[in-house]
Backbone of each chain as ProteinMPNN parsed JSONL, in Angstrom:
{"seq_chain_A": "MKVENTEAQMRKGILELCVLSITSREAVYPSDILSQLKMAKLIVVEGTIYPLLNRLKKAELLEYNWVESESGPPRKYYKTTSEGNKILNHLQEHWNNLQKSVQQIVDTTAATH", "coords_chain_A": {"N_chain_A": [[55.787, 153.739, 118.587], [55.672, 151.617, 121.269], [57.36, 150.916, 124.269], [56.278, 149.042, 125.89], [55.015, 147.25, 124.154], [57.128, 145.946, 122.916], [58.227, 144.708, 125.123], [56.129, 143.012, 125.767], [56.149, 141.32, 123.571], [58.595, 140.049, 123.947], [57.976, 138.557, 126.211], [55.888, 136.926, 125.401], [56.686, 134.727, 123.765], [58.145, 133.214, 125.587], [56.364, 132.3, 127.452], [55.069, 129.959, 126.654], [57.149, 128.142, 126.714], [57.635, 128.205, 129.494], [55.202, 127.256, 130.586], [55.0, 124.665, 129.47], [57.21, 123.628, 130.675], [56.564, 123.696, 133.414], [54.363, 121.919, 133.508], [55.596, 119.636, 132.738], [56.686, 118.367, 134.773], [54.802, 117.421, 136.721], [51.281, 116.571, 136.851], [49.276, 119.397, 136.823], [46.907, 121.866, 137.972], [45.251, 124.727, 136.472], [45.312, 127.043, 138.303], [47.456, 126.47, 139.869], [49.527, 126.516, 138.02], [49.46, 129.214, 137.36], [50.213, 130.31, 139.888], [52.819, 129.392, 140.088], [54.025, 130.691, 137.938], [53.7, 133.274, 138.81], [55.245, 133.24, 141.125], [57.711, 133.138, 139.976], [57.867, 135.64, 139.14], [56.598, 136.254, 136.754], [54.086, 137.939, 135.571], [50.988, 136.863, 134.965], [47.731, 136.774, 133.765], [44.5, 135.196, 134.389], [43.017, 135.296, 132.059], [44.914, 135.073, 130.122], [46.156, 132.649, 130.515], [44.307, 130.522, 130.12], [43.52, 130.487, 127.295], [46.075, 129.915, 126.291], [46.636, 127.386, 127.415], [44.622, 125.918, 126.128], [45.469, 126.153, 123.484], [47.898, 124.805, 123.54], [46.98, 122.311, 124.261], [45.381, 121.634, 122.042], [47.345, 121.442, 120.144], [48.388, 119.135, 120.911], [50.447, 119.088, 122.753], [50.036, 119.259, 125.328], [48.123, 117.38, 127.72], [45.078, 116.526, 129.482], [43.647, 115.43, 132.608], [40.603, 114.78, 134.33], [40.225, 115.548, 137.682], [38.862, 114.617, 140.759], [37.653, 116.851, 143.268], [37.795, 117.716, 146.707], [36.722, 119.992, 147.634], [35.079, 121.19, 145.789], [33.935, 121.405, 142.349], [35.084, 118.891, 139.914], [38.494, 119.086, 138.695], [40.529, 120.117, 135.921], [43.56, 118.603, 135.319], [46.653, 119.367, 134.037], [49.18, 118.029, 131.872], [52.387, 117.716, 130.367], [52.709, 116.238, 127.17], [54.45, 113.459, 125.506], [55.257, 114.323, 123.032], [55.084, 117.033, 123.57], [57.178, 117.28, 125.373], [59.351, 116.926, 123.707], [59.167, 119.21, 122.13], [59.486, 121.088, 124.127], [62.174, 120.654, 124.8], [63.386, 121.552, 122.427], [62.576, 124.27, 122.467], [63.819, 125.145, 124.745], [66.491, 124.895, 124.09], [66.596, 126.712, 122.017], [66.022, 129.026, 123.425], [68.262, 129.145, 125.123], [70.247, 129.613, 123.205], [69.436, 132.109, 122.236], [69.825, 133.681, 124.493], [72.596, 133.625, 124.673], [73.238, 134.937, 122.28], [72.178, 137.545, 122.659], [73.649, 138.277, 124.878], [76.218, 138.35, 123.822], [76.032, 140.513, 122.037], [75.326, 142.643, 123.731], [77.527, 142.644, 125.455], [79.638, 143.326, 123.713], [78.878, 145.881, 123.068], [79.007, 147.144, 125.583], [81.709, 146.932, 126.09], [82.918, 148.702, 124.375], [82.103, 151.155, 125.136]], "CA_chain_A": [[56.253, 152.459, 119.107], [55.669, 151.612, 122.726], [58.29, 149.945, 124.871], [55.44, 147.959, 126.449], [54.759, 146.25, 123.113], [58.348, 145.154, 122.745], [58.348, 143.858, 126.301], [55.09, 141.987, 125.66], [56.637, 140.355, 122.592], [59.643, 139.247, 124.595], [57.367, 137.639, 127.175], [54.931, 136.036, 124.767], [57.311, 133.479, 123.336], [58.674, 132.383, 126.665], [55.295, 131.747, 128.289], [54.837, 128.572, 126.256], [58.271, 127.397, 127.29], [57.455, 128.095, 130.948], [54.057, 126.388, 130.905], [55.388, 123.288, 129.14], [58.189, 123.221, 131.673], [55.848, 123.451, 134.684], [53.518, 120.722, 133.399], [56.401, 118.455, 132.4], [57.079, 117.816, 136.056], [53.669, 116.653, 137.241], [50.003, 117.133, 136.416], [48.904, 120.544, 137.659], [45.726, 122.563, 137.478], [45.602, 126.09, 136.044], [45.67, 128.003, 139.358], [48.809, 126.111, 140.282], [50.425, 127.023, 136.985], [49.5, 130.67, 137.577], [51.01, 130.639, 141.09], [54.24, 129.15, 139.82], [54.492, 131.779, 137.072], [53.771, 134.474, 139.646], [56.399, 133.081, 142.012], [58.894, 133.45, 139.168], [57.673, 137.052, 138.76], [55.963, 136.437, 135.457], [52.71, 138.293, 135.857], [50.099, 136.344, 133.933], [46.356, 136.757, 134.254], [43.735, 134.013, 133.977], [42.598, 135.491, 130.673], [46.026, 134.692, 129.238], [46.584, 131.26, 130.704], [43.362, 129.542, 129.575], [43.715, 130.309, 125.842], [47.377, 129.283, 126.058], [46.474, 125.951, 127.708], [43.815, 125.332, 125.045], [46.29, 126.088, 122.279], [48.885, 123.735, 123.729], [46.212, 121.064, 124.258], [44.971, 121.39, 120.669], [48.55, 121.05, 119.41], [48.774, 117.855, 121.523], [51.66, 119.218, 123.56], [49.517, 119.067, 126.689], [46.891, 116.586, 127.846], [44.585, 116.716, 130.842], [42.736, 114.481, 133.248], [39.723, 115.363, 135.331], [40.504, 115.014, 139.018], [37.831, 115.005, 141.735], [38.146, 117.752, 144.3], [36.963, 117.62, 147.911], [36.125, 121.289, 147.984], [34.305, 121.801, 144.71], [33.787, 120.578, 141.147], [36.343, 118.279, 139.446], [39.409, 120.018, 138.044], [41.409, 119.619, 134.857], [44.994, 118.622, 135.616], [47.395, 119.346, 132.775], [50.515, 117.406, 131.875], [53.048, 117.755, 129.051], [52.756, 114.94, 126.479], [55.831, 113.16, 125.097], [55.512, 115.281, 121.948], [55.313, 118.318, 124.236], [58.521, 117.276, 125.963], [60.309, 117.129, 122.61], [59.093, 120.636, 121.79], [60.078, 121.79, 125.272], [63.631, 120.604, 124.645], [63.727, 122.467, 121.33], [62.391, 125.658, 122.895], [64.824, 125.434, 125.758], [67.748, 125.073, 123.383], [66.471, 127.978, 121.297], [66.114, 130.064, 124.456], [69.665, 129.234, 125.54], [70.998, 130.254, 122.124], [69.063, 133.521, 122.214], [70.483, 134.34, 125.615], [74.008, 133.794, 124.3], [73.299, 135.958, 121.23], [71.97, 138.872, 123.246], [74.789, 138.549, 125.751], [77.353, 138.708, 122.971], [75.824, 141.861, 121.513], [75.363, 143.601, 124.839], [78.908, 142.692, 125.944], [80.427, 144.069, 122.733], [78.488, 147.28, 123.244], [79.516, 147.646, 126.865], [83.172, 146.958, 126.04], [83.428, 149.827, 123.578], [81.534, 152.412, 125.643]], "C_chain_A": [[56.35, 152.518, 120.63], [56.614, 150.539, 123.255], [57.51, 148.756, 125.459], [55.189, 146.861, 125.417], [55.959, 145.332, 122.917], [58.506, 144.196, 123.918], [57.336, 142.718, 126.245], [55.524, 140.898, 124.677], [57.699, 139.439, 123.182], [59.016, 138.167, 125.471], [56.552, 136.548, 126.512], [55.547, 134.672, 124.425], [57.742, 132.593, 124.483], [57.586, 131.783, 127.542], [55.028, 130.283, 127.953], [55.927, 127.658, 126.803], [58.038, 127.164, 128.78], [56.313, 127.146, 131.309], [54.398, 124.926, 130.616], [56.361, 122.746, 130.186], [57.5, 122.859, 133.001], [55.047, 122.148, 134.625], [54.315, 119.473, 133.021], [56.773, 117.685, 133.664], [55.997, 116.909, 136.615], [52.385, 117.296, 136.739], [49.604, 118.255, 137.371], [47.65, 121.207, 137.102], [46.039, 124.049, 137.299], [45.999, 127.052, 137.165], [47.083, 127.757, 139.862], [49.849, 126.635, 139.298], [50.593, 128.53, 137.149], [50.37, 131.045, 138.77], [52.492, 130.458, 140.815], [54.824, 130.233, 138.912], [54.657, 133.053, 137.896], [54.978, 134.424, 140.579], [57.695, 133.431, 141.279], [58.805, 134.876, 138.612], [57.234, 137.269, 137.316], [54.495, 136.703, 135.712], [51.834, 137.832, 134.698], [48.694, 136.309, 134.522], [45.629, 135.519, 133.734], [43.328, 134.092, 132.513], [43.683, 135.136, 129.661], [46.277, 133.198, 129.308], [45.614, 130.26, 130.056], [43.482, 129.384, 128.054], [45.042, 129.609, 125.514], [47.29, 127.774, 126.307], [45.672, 125.261, 126.599], [44.642, 125.16, 123.776], [47.29, 124.928, 122.371], [48.206, 122.357, 123.721], [45.852, 120.67, 122.825], [46.158, 120.922, 119.82], [49.108, 119.73, 119.946], [50.117, 117.908, 122.249], [51.314, 119.07, 125.037], [48.333, 118.113, 126.618], [46.339, 116.852, 129.242], [43.733, 115.548, 131.309], [41.841, 115.247, 134.188], [40.061, 114.729, 136.665], [39.452, 115.552, 139.98], [38.444, 115.918, 142.79], [37.213, 117.651, 145.495], [36.162, 118.901, 148.14], [35.295, 121.913, 146.86], [34.184, 120.852, 143.528], [35.121, 119.953, 140.738], [37.182, 119.289, 138.66], [40.201, 119.328, 136.936], [42.855, 119.728, 135.315], [45.766, 118.433, 134.318], [48.779, 118.729, 132.934], [51.084, 117.494, 130.452], [53.064, 116.356, 128.438], [54.211, 114.646, 126.058], [56.22, 114.045, 123.91], [55.829, 116.665, 122.543], [56.702, 118.402, 124.852], [59.603, 117.473, 124.905], [60.372, 118.613, 122.262], [59.738, 121.478, 122.89], [61.605, 121.797, 125.165], [64.122, 121.536, 123.546], [63.682, 123.915, 121.802], [63.477, 126.071, 123.886], [66.185, 125.695, 125.108], [67.743, 126.42, 122.659], [66.633, 129.148, 122.27], [67.562, 130.249, 124.908], [70.513, 129.935, 124.476], [70.703, 131.75, 122.054], [69.774, 134.289, 123.324], [71.944, 134.615, 125.281], [74.15, 134.91, 123.272], [73.187, 137.362, 121.822], [73.168, 139.242, 124.108], [75.987, 139.023, 124.937], [77.224, 140.151, 122.468], [75.937, 142.914, 122.611], [76.785, 143.746, 125.378], [79.788, 143.522, 125.025], [80.162, 145.559, 122.903], [79.105, 147.872, 124.494], [81.028, 147.839, 126.786], [83.702, 148.189, 125.321], [82.889, 151.166, 124.066], [82.606, 153.271, 126.319]], "O_chain_A": [[57.034, 153.375, 121.19], [56.657, 149.415, 122.754], [58.007, 147.632, 125.517], [55.155, 145.68, 125.761], [55.824, 144.117, 122.773], [58.868, 143.033, 123.744], [57.645, 141.59, 126.628], [55.299, 139.711, 124.911], [57.705, 138.229, 122.953], [59.458, 137.018, 125.476], [56.514, 135.407, 126.974], [54.998, 133.62, 124.754], [57.712, 131.367, 124.375], [57.852, 130.852, 128.302], [54.791, 129.466, 128.842], [55.66, 126.557, 127.285], [58.222, 126.051, 129.272], [56.439, 126.332, 132.223], [54.113, 124.049, 131.432], [56.335, 121.565, 130.531], [57.818, 121.845, 133.623], [55.052, 121.367, 135.577], [53.763, 118.373, 132.989], [57.128, 116.507, 133.615], [56.26, 115.753, 136.944], [52.397, 118.429, 136.26], [49.6, 118.07, 138.588], [47.368, 121.118, 135.907], [46.979, 124.567, 137.902], [46.948, 127.816, 136.99], [47.807, 128.682, 140.229], [50.906, 127.13, 139.689], [51.703, 129.058, 137.088], [51.17, 131.978, 138.692], [53.319, 131.26, 141.248], [55.97, 130.647, 139.087], [55.611, 133.809, 137.716], [55.65, 135.433, 140.797], [58.643, 133.946, 141.871], [59.571, 135.26, 137.729], [57.467, 138.328, 136.733], [53.742, 135.784, 136.035], [51.933, 138.352, 133.586], [48.5, 135.862, 135.652], [46.068, 134.877, 132.779], [43.297, 133.081, 131.812], [43.397, 134.925, 128.483], [46.573, 132.556, 128.3], [46.054, 129.254, 129.5], [43.541, 128.256, 127.565], [45.119, 128.812, 124.579], [47.802, 126.978, 125.519], [46.007, 124.152, 126.184], [44.529, 124.151, 123.081], [47.494, 124.181, 121.414], [48.771, 121.374, 123.243], [46.0, 119.51, 122.439], [46.001, 120.117, 118.902], [50.156, 119.262, 119.501], [50.827, 116.907, 122.347], [52.173, 118.796, 125.875], [47.632, 118.039, 125.609], [47.063, 117.355, 130.102], [43.181, 114.79, 130.512], [42.255, 116.245, 134.778], [40.171, 113.507, 136.766], [39.178, 116.751, 140.026], [39.61, 115.77, 143.154], [36.0, 117.517, 145.339], [35.091, 118.895, 148.745], [34.857, 123.057, 146.982], [34.313, 119.638, 143.685], [36.177, 120.423, 141.161], [36.654, 120.217, 138.047], [40.498, 118.135, 137.002], [43.324, 120.813, 135.658], [45.557, 117.46, 133.594], [49.445, 118.878, 133.958], [50.355, 117.362, 129.468], [53.4, 115.388, 129.121], [55.092, 115.488, 126.235], [57.371, 114.465, 123.794], [56.726, 117.366, 122.073], [57.326, 119.463, 124.853], [60.633, 118.098, 125.16], [61.447, 119.197, 122.119], [60.442, 122.45, 122.616], [62.247, 122.819, 125.408], [65.134, 122.221, 123.7], [64.613, 124.688, 121.575], [63.977, 127.195, 123.858], [66.927, 126.589, 125.516], [68.725, 127.163, 122.678], [67.303, 130.135, 121.965], [68.031, 131.377, 125.057], [71.383, 130.745, 124.797], [71.606, 132.559, 121.841], [70.259, 135.402, 123.117], [72.466, 135.693, 125.564], [75.061, 135.733, 123.364], [73.991, 138.245, 121.526], [73.644, 140.377, 124.075], [76.678, 139.97, 125.312], [78.194, 140.909, 122.476], [76.574, 143.951, 122.427], [77.205, 144.851, 125.722], [80.592, 144.329, 125.492], [81.078, 146.381, 122.886], [79.66, 148.971, 124.465], [81.567, 148.794, 127.347], [84.798, 148.665, 125.616], [83.186, 152.204, 123.473], [82.308, 154.362, 126.804]]}, "seq_chain_B": "MKVENTEAQMRKGILELCVLSITSREAVYPSDILSQLKMAKLIVVEGTIYPLLNRLKKAELLEYNWVESESGPPRKYYKTTSEGNKILNHLQEHWNNLQKSVQQIVDTTAATH", "coords_chain_B": {"N_chain_B": [[49.766, 124.442, 116.134], [52.893, 125.754, 115.654], [56.258, 125.089, 116.414], [58.133, 126.758, 115.352], [56.847, 129.233, 115.176], [56.613, 130.016, 117.849], [59.287, 130.247, 118.445], [59.957, 132.31, 116.727], [58.524, 134.386, 117.875], [59.861, 134.635, 120.308], [62.272, 135.663, 119.381], [61.581, 138.033, 118.132], [61.001, 140.169, 119.939], [63.507, 140.602, 121.061], [65.098, 141.575, 119.064], [64.84, 144.342, 118.699], [65.977, 145.28, 121.039], [68.613, 144.381, 120.582], [69.367, 145.779, 118.223], [69.149, 148.472, 119.045], [71.118, 148.399, 120.933], [73.453, 147.872, 119.445], [73.609, 150.193, 117.843], [73.967, 152.057, 119.773], [76.507, 152.339, 120.435], [78.16, 153.33, 118.319], [77.738, 155.246, 115.26], [76.317, 153.344, 112.736], [75.986, 151.585, 109.61], [73.315, 149.908, 107.86], [74.213, 147.331, 106.755], [76.339, 146.736, 108.366], [75.109, 146.482, 110.834], [73.591, 144.212, 110.324], [75.713, 142.353, 109.932], [76.797, 142.274, 112.475], [74.687, 141.227, 113.95], [74.53, 138.75, 112.755], [77.024, 137.701, 113.433], [76.574, 137.261, 116.07], [75.011, 135.152, 115.859], [72.344, 135.606, 115.321], [70.112, 135.206, 112.995], [69.193, 137.359, 110.609], [67.369, 138.813, 108.027], [67.726, 141.168, 105.264], [65.231, 142.161, 104.629], [63.982, 142.21, 107.047], [65.435, 143.904, 108.653], [65.353, 146.546, 107.613], [62.599, 147.536, 107.804], [62.468, 147.455, 110.586], [64.451, 149.297, 111.377], [63.302, 151.604, 110.306], [61.003, 151.769, 111.854], [62.056, 152.184, 114.408], [63.317, 154.583, 113.963], [61.17, 156.255, 113.371], [59.944, 156.265, 115.814], [61.653, 157.828, 117.099], [63.817, 156.731, 118.401], [66.029, 156.068, 117.154], [68.395, 157.842, 115.098], [69.609, 159.173, 111.972], [72.5, 159.873, 109.899], [73.586, 161.064, 106.744], [76.309, 159.649, 105.134], [79.11, 160.183, 103.121], [80.396, 157.948, 100.673], [83.268, 156.257, 99.464], [83.11, 154.309, 97.629], [80.625, 154.206, 96.449], [77.154, 155.241, 96.453], [76.034, 157.76, 98.888], [75.655, 156.739, 102.346], [73.235, 155.824, 104.851], [73.879, 156.334, 108.188], [73.168, 154.946, 111.243], [72.218, 155.851, 114.584], [71.684, 155.463, 118.077], [69.319, 157.468, 119.763], [69.125, 159.849, 122.559], [66.764, 159.401, 123.882], [66.312, 156.858, 122.882], [68.36, 155.501, 124.159], [67.47, 155.515, 126.769], [65.211, 153.876, 126.554], [66.493, 151.577, 125.73], [67.868, 150.908, 128.081], [65.681, 150.272, 129.724], [64.631, 148.049, 128.308], [66.712, 146.285, 128.502], [66.819, 145.803, 131.218], [64.336, 144.603, 131.541], [64.721, 142.344, 129.988], [66.759, 141.074, 131.46], [65.312, 140.471, 133.785], [63.405, 138.702, 132.736], [65.035, 136.579, 131.976], [65.868, 135.669, 134.476], [63.397, 134.851, 135.514], [62.624, 132.734, 133.774], [64.752, 131.026, 134.225], [64.339, 130.386, 136.897], [61.959, 128.902, 136.776], [62.644, 126.785, 135.061], [64.716, 125.628, 136.521], [63.377, 124.753, 138.843], [61.763, 122.828, 137.726], [63.675, 121.017, 136.752], [64.842, 120.207, 139.119], [62.971, 118.6, 140.348], [62.686, 116.461, 138.753]], "CA_chain_B": [[50.779, 125.34, 116.682], [54.228, 125.396, 115.175], [57.333, 125.506, 117.304], [58.808, 127.876, 114.666], [56.159, 130.48, 115.53], [56.995, 130.375, 119.211], [60.677, 130.692, 118.395], [59.965, 133.616, 116.075], [58.053, 135.351, 118.877], [60.954, 134.862, 121.258], [63.314, 136.47, 118.749], [61.071, 139.319, 117.681], [61.155, 141.19, 120.961], [64.89, 140.919, 121.408], [65.8, 142.239, 117.956], [64.881, 145.786, 118.958], [67.008, 145.447, 122.064], [69.933, 144.183, 119.977], [69.67, 146.866, 117.286], [69.4, 149.682, 119.843], [72.393, 148.197, 121.614], [74.517, 148.012, 118.447], [73.717, 151.584, 117.392], [74.239, 152.938, 120.913], [77.956, 152.393, 120.524], [78.636, 154.282, 117.298], [76.871, 155.279, 114.081], [76.612, 152.218, 111.845], [75.04, 151.467, 108.502], [72.545, 148.662, 107.988], [74.949, 146.083, 106.497], [77.151, 146.519, 109.557], [74.19, 145.976, 111.866], [73.314, 142.826, 109.938], [76.881, 141.487, 110.194], [76.964, 142.087, 113.921], [73.639, 140.302, 114.391], [74.928, 137.423, 112.252], [78.14, 137.234, 114.243], [76.004, 136.789, 117.333], [74.147, 134.023, 115.479], [70.944, 135.978, 115.113], [69.939, 135.272, 111.546], [68.222, 138.386, 110.255], [67.519, 139.161, 106.613], [67.573, 142.596, 104.986], [63.799, 142.462, 104.637], [63.55, 142.394, 108.44], [66.161, 144.977, 109.329], [64.949, 147.878, 107.164], [61.367, 147.993, 108.48], [62.76, 147.657, 112.008], [65.163, 150.577, 111.49], [62.325, 152.672, 110.062], [60.107, 151.855, 113.011], [62.813, 152.782, 115.517], [63.562, 155.979, 113.562], [59.887, 156.95, 113.488], [59.68, 156.392, 117.248], [62.727, 158.712, 117.576], [64.798, 156.009, 119.224], [67.214, 156.093, 116.292], [68.489, 158.927, 114.125], [70.675, 158.83, 111.032], [73.188, 160.881, 109.097], [74.103, 160.583, 105.463], [77.773, 159.711, 105.08], [79.641, 159.929, 101.777], [81.151, 156.706, 100.564], [84.191, 156.328, 98.324], [82.859, 153.239, 96.661], [79.26, 154.164, 95.938], [76.305, 156.354, 96.894], [76.109, 158.013, 100.34], [74.95, 155.756, 103.165], [72.631, 156.259, 106.115], [74.477, 155.77, 109.395], [72.19, 155.037, 112.328], [72.737, 155.978, 115.944], [70.631, 155.526, 119.088], [69.134, 158.806, 120.345], [69.178, 159.756, 124.023], [65.513, 158.715, 124.232], [66.553, 155.447, 122.563], [69.202, 154.907, 125.202], [66.601, 155.285, 127.946], [64.407, 152.689, 126.24], [67.434, 150.458, 125.734], [68.081, 150.512, 129.475], [64.455, 149.598, 130.167], [64.509, 146.747, 127.655], [67.762, 145.434, 129.028], [66.394, 145.396, 132.559], [63.237, 143.669, 131.342], [65.341, 141.114, 129.487], [67.427, 140.427, 132.598], [64.286, 139.907, 134.662], [62.831, 137.539, 132.055], [65.997, 135.478, 132.07], [65.787, 135.137, 135.851], [62.112, 134.156, 135.653], [62.668, 131.449, 133.067], [65.718, 130.188, 134.928], [63.716, 129.889, 138.129], [60.979, 127.871, 136.422], [63.344, 125.621, 134.502], [65.456, 125.001, 137.62], [62.426, 124.044, 139.704], [61.359, 121.644, 136.981], [64.8, 120.08, 136.699], [65.126, 119.708, 140.47], [62.006, 117.602, 140.791], [62.618, 115.368, 137.769]], "C_chain_B": [[52.165, 124.885, 116.255], [55.283, 125.936, 116.131], [58.085, 126.691, 116.69], [58.156, 129.218, 115.034], [56.563, 130.966, 116.915], [58.423, 130.909, 119.218], [60.78, 132.074, 117.764], [59.531, 134.703, 117.056], [59.148, 135.684, 119.876], [61.965, 135.842, 120.675], [62.877, 137.901, 118.489], [61.347, 140.438, 118.701], [62.597, 141.582, 121.202], [65.634, 141.633, 120.28], [65.911, 143.74, 118.181], [65.941, 146.119, 120.004], [68.394, 145.371, 121.427], [70.311, 145.326, 119.046], [69.976, 148.158, 118.054], [70.761, 149.592, 120.527], [73.563, 148.424, 120.645], [74.709, 149.484, 118.056], [73.975, 152.557, 118.547], [75.736, 153.208, 121.029], [78.528, 153.443, 119.574], [77.663, 154.252, 116.13], [77.278, 154.148, 113.141], [75.598, 152.168, 110.713], [74.456, 150.058, 108.481], [73.333, 147.372, 107.758], [75.814, 145.714, 107.696], [76.314, 145.95, 110.686], [73.889, 144.511, 111.588], [74.488, 141.906, 110.255], [77.038, 141.227, 111.681], [75.906, 141.136, 114.479], [74.003, 138.871, 113.969], [76.064, 136.846, 113.072], [77.649, 136.686, 115.575], [75.002, 135.666, 117.084], [72.653, 134.324, 115.492], [70.746, 136.159, 113.617], [68.825, 136.271, 111.233], [68.433, 138.733, 108.787], [67.287, 140.661, 106.419], [66.108, 143.031, 105.06], [63.238, 142.666, 106.035], [64.169, 143.655, 109.023], [65.679, 146.37, 108.898], [63.637, 148.358, 107.79], [61.603, 148.266, 109.964], [63.468, 148.99, 112.226], [64.195, 151.749, 111.282], [61.409, 152.881, 111.258], [60.811, 152.559, 114.179], [63.106, 154.261, 115.231], [62.29, 156.817, 113.785], [59.545, 157.194, 114.968], [60.733, 157.279, 117.923], [63.683, 158.042, 118.56], [66.118, 155.885, 118.469], [67.19, 157.366, 115.475], [69.557, 158.523, 113.116], [71.289, 160.066, 110.385], [73.587, 160.254, 107.787], [75.611, 160.704, 105.501], [78.231, 159.34, 103.672], [80.443, 158.634, 101.777], [82.054, 156.801, 99.344], [83.774, 155.372, 97.217], [81.427, 153.208, 96.12], [78.46, 155.351, 96.424], [76.44, 156.572, 98.402], [75.24, 157.012, 101.11], [74.358, 156.4, 104.398], [73.341, 155.555, 107.272], [73.522, 156.015, 110.57], [72.856, 155.107, 113.696], [71.547, 156.054, 116.911], [70.531, 156.945, 119.641], [69.184, 158.703, 121.872], [67.883, 159.127, 124.551], [65.666, 157.206, 123.991], [67.401, 154.763, 123.616], [68.424, 154.632, 126.483], [65.811, 153.997, 127.753], [65.288, 151.436, 126.271], [67.686, 149.97, 127.163], [66.878, 149.769, 130.045], [64.388, 148.177, 129.625], [65.536, 145.765, 128.225], [67.402, 144.917, 130.421], [65.286, 144.348, 132.455], [63.772, 142.308, 130.895], [66.035, 140.354, 130.628], [66.421, 139.765, 133.532], [63.657, 138.656, 134.047], [63.752, 136.335, 132.161], [65.943, 134.831, 133.444], [64.518, 134.33, 136.04], [62.159, 132.772, 135.014], [63.618, 130.504, 133.794], [65.09, 129.565, 136.168], [62.748, 128.746, 137.824], [61.669, 126.616, 135.911], [64.117, 124.893, 135.608], [64.537, 124.185, 138.515], [62.026, 122.735, 139.042], [62.454, 120.596, 137.002], [65.012, 119.421, 138.056], [64.184, 118.591, 140.874], [61.874, 116.435, 139.806], [63.191, 114.084, 138.343]], "O_chain_B": [[52.546, 123.738, 116.485], [55.212, 127.076, 116.592], [58.614, 127.533, 117.415], [58.851, 130.223, 115.184], [56.82, 132.151, 117.13], [58.733, 131.887, 119.899], [61.577, 132.908, 118.196], [60.091, 135.799, 117.071], [59.346, 136.842, 120.246], [62.455, 136.733, 121.369], [63.659, 138.845, 118.601], [61.859, 141.503, 118.356], [62.894, 142.737, 121.507], [66.684, 142.231, 120.514], [66.944, 144.343, 117.891], [66.689, 147.089, 119.88], [69.252, 146.209, 121.706], [71.449, 145.796, 119.072], [70.946, 148.852, 117.748], [71.461, 150.594, 120.677], [74.541, 149.088, 120.989], [75.839, 149.959, 117.952], [74.179, 153.749, 118.318], [76.163, 154.185, 121.644], [79.283, 154.326, 119.983], [76.852, 153.332, 116.02], [78.452, 154.016, 112.793], [74.477, 152.658, 110.854], [75.048, 149.127, 109.028], [73.141, 146.405, 108.496], [75.999, 144.537, 108.006], [76.749, 145.051, 111.406], [73.924, 143.674, 112.49], [74.296, 140.811, 110.782], [77.365, 140.118, 112.102], [76.19, 140.337, 115.372], [73.81, 137.917, 114.722], [76.078, 135.653, 113.376], [78.238, 135.761, 116.135], [74.246, 135.279, 117.975], [71.818, 133.434, 115.651], [71.172, 137.163, 113.047], [67.66, 136.042, 111.558], [69.57, 138.927, 108.356], [66.729, 141.334, 107.286], [65.799, 144.137, 105.503], [62.154, 143.225, 106.2], [63.53, 144.382, 109.783], [65.604, 147.277, 109.727], [63.573, 149.492, 108.265], [61.019, 149.187, 110.534], [63.13, 149.731, 113.149], [64.261, 152.754, 111.99], [61.084, 154.009, 111.627], [60.229, 153.415, 114.845], [63.138, 155.084, 116.146], [62.341, 157.928, 114.312], [58.935, 158.205, 115.316], [60.721, 157.463, 119.14], [64.273, 158.689, 119.426], [67.172, 155.635, 119.055], [66.127, 157.915, 115.187], [70.339, 157.611, 113.387], [70.687, 161.138, 110.333], [73.889, 159.062, 107.719], [76.139, 161.756, 105.862], [77.808, 158.332, 103.106], [81.085, 158.283, 102.767], [81.664, 157.354, 98.315], [84.045, 155.594, 96.037], [81.059, 152.274, 95.407], [79.04, 156.378, 96.776], [76.902, 155.684, 99.118], [74.238, 156.51, 100.601], [74.884, 157.379, 104.927], [73.393, 154.326, 107.322], [73.129, 157.149, 110.844], [73.907, 154.51, 113.932], [70.52, 156.65, 116.585], [71.551, 157.559, 119.954], [69.274, 157.603, 122.418], [67.903, 158.405, 125.548], [65.21, 156.388, 124.791], [67.194, 153.591, 123.93], [68.679, 153.655, 127.186], [65.742, 153.148, 128.641], [64.885, 150.384, 126.768], [67.713, 148.766, 127.419], [67.024, 148.773, 130.753], [64.127, 147.227, 130.362], [65.258, 144.579, 128.4], [67.646, 143.758, 130.755], [65.286, 143.347, 133.171], [63.327, 141.263, 131.369], [65.905, 139.135, 130.737], [66.638, 138.651, 134.011], [63.406, 137.672, 134.743], [63.305, 135.215, 132.405], [65.968, 133.607, 133.569], [64.539, 133.258, 136.645], [61.784, 131.774, 135.629], [63.322, 129.32, 133.957], [65.279, 128.383, 136.455], [62.723, 127.741, 138.534], [61.306, 125.505, 136.296], [64.162, 123.663, 135.62], [64.868, 123.065, 138.902], [61.955, 121.686, 139.681], [62.189, 119.418, 137.243], [65.322, 118.232, 138.139], [64.557, 117.721, 141.661], [61.054, 115.537, 140.001], [63.218, 113.06, 137.66]]}, "name": "protein", "num_of_chains": 2, "seq": "MKVENTEAQMRKGILELCVLSITSREAVYPSDILSQLKMAKLIVVEGTIYPLLNRLKKAELLEYNWVESESGPPRKYYKTTSEGNKILNHLQEHWNNLQKSVQQIVDTTAATHMKVENTEAQMRKGILELCVLSITSREAVYPSDILSQLKMAKLIVVEGTIYPLLNRLKKAELLEYNWVESESGPPRKYYKTTSEGNKILNHLQEHWNNLQKSVQQIVDTTAATH"}
């Protein structure tokens, strides 16, 4: 059992929450999403973000528009759909509950050390 | 894509952290671990906890002793090994960093709404 696998599992679930959150604000294109994840110290590579965006699009939690670019080909701008916003709220609540659960367990442990 | 899957992924990674944390305090038997997880509102069934304990034991992050019981057969009491405590510290740090990352993204989103 590798600690890296456990850490990867922890991260996997929250990436969807983070992407839905970023695109709920305004339409953004993938490089922008990547920069925002990186700014928050979530290291995500392009090979991870594109399949995730496709999955969220297919589930109709994200939609995109093509936007013309002055410096190159048109770009896909992604935005959270209203269904996606509902899911985002659920995930956020679930995340908050998980944080409380872990905190409770870790606090109990620390208190008896 | 089901929101339940994403939520399950979020939980999966933290269960190892929680179990290692619970057994780092004192030797406990599986039903006790389950009760403590339940008290922290992490719903875990027996079918989940036993394979997890075996995996952590096999990775030498947990060890157990047989303890006689007055009311039935002897029980396995699990305890985090010193290697397990190292991993626990890593996982806890990783968890703290993840919380900060998600918070940063969610805050940015909220601020511009």
